N, C-alpha and C positions, 0 to 999 in steps of 0.2 A: 471626551467629545471631540477634541481637536485632532486626535489620531485617527478617529472613525472618519471624519470629514476629509482629511488628507489622504487616507487609503482610498475612499470613494472617488475622490477627485483623480488619483493616479489611475484607478481601474477605467474610469470614464475616458480619460485621455489615451490610455493604452488601447482601448477597444475602438476609438474613433480613429486612431492613427494606424491601424492594422488593415491591410488590404483585405478584401473579401476573397474567400478562396477562389472564386471564379476569376478574379483579377490578378492573383499572385502568379508569378512566373515559376514554371516547374521544368526540370530537365527532362527531355525526351530520348529515348533510345531509338537508333536507326540501323537498319541493314539494307545494303544495296547490292545488286548484281548489275555490272556495267560493261558493256563491250564498246571498244572504240578503235578506230583506224585512222591514220593520217600520215601526211608528208608535208611538213611545215604547218599546214592547217589541218586540224583534226576534227572528227565528228564522232559522236557516240550516243547510245541510247541504253536504258536499262529500266529496271523497276526495283521497288523496295518496299519496306514497311517501316512505318513510324509507330512506335510504341510510346503512348503518352497516356499518363494517368489510368493505367490498366487496360486501356484498349488499343487494338491494332488498326492503323490506318493504311491501306495500300496506296502506292503512288507510282507514277511514271516519271522518269527523268531523261532529259535530253540535253545536249550541249554541243557547242562549238568551242575550239580552242585555237590559239595562235602563239607561236613561240617555237621551240625546238620539239618537233614531233616527228618520229619516224617509226613505222611499223603498225602492228595490231595487237591487242590484248584483250583478255577479259579479266575482270576483277571481282572479287567478292569482298565488299568493304563493310566495316561496322564501326560505330562511333555513337556520338551524342549531339543533341541539339539543344543549345542554351538560349534563354531569352524568350521561350515560348509563353505567350499568355493565353493563347487558345490555337485550336488546330487550324483555323482560318489564317492564321498568320504564316503557316508552314508553306503554303503553295505560293508559287511566284518565281521571279528571276533572281538569281544569285551570281555574284562576282566570286571567282575562284582562282586561287593560286595553288598549284600542285605539282607533283612530279611522280613518275613512276619508272621502273625499269624491269624488263622481263627477258631472259633468255631461256626459254621453256618455262621457267619459273622465277618469280621475283616478288618485289612488293610495290605497294603504291599508297599514296596519302594525299589528302586535299583538305583545305580549309576554305569554307564558303560563308559568305555574309550577304544578307538581304537588306532593303530599305527599311524593313520593319524592325531591325536590330537583332535579328536571329543570326546565330553562328553555328554552323555544322562542321565538325570535325570528324573526319573518316580515316581508316587505314586498314590495310589487309593485303593478302596475297594477290598476286597477278600471274597470269599464265599467256605465254605468247612470245612474240619476238617484237620488242618495242623499247624505245627510250623517249621520255618526254619531260620537259620542264617548261611549263606555259601558263599563260593566263587564259581563263575560260569564262564563257557565260552559260550558265546552267539554268535550265527551265524545269521546275517541279510542279506537277499537277496531280492533285488527289483523285482517286478513282471513285 
């Protein structure tokens, strides 16, 4: 009888301590097409798709950067979003640190975080004539 009660108590504690599926964090996949131009101060716009829990969510992205920026480029970035509890947490303003380089073709990458604790990591090819190493403010809005 003692083992049965202990097992039942463990099961109840485990079930009570586990977050409900709607509250649990899940990883999202992201792809973005982004074009930017700048000389010291840069600006860019793009669009992308967040894939989260089997559904696709289109979004728009825009941003300003300050740092070492010269030239223009277009990038096709892919990566992941961590810390998602729900799609509503994805939209908003992000602080970003990143860099890219392109002389006809090259590569870029960025790591972004927002006030809700989400982290977006992106990387991929860049085309154009540009060199950048800067800090940016990025705005993402779901469509």
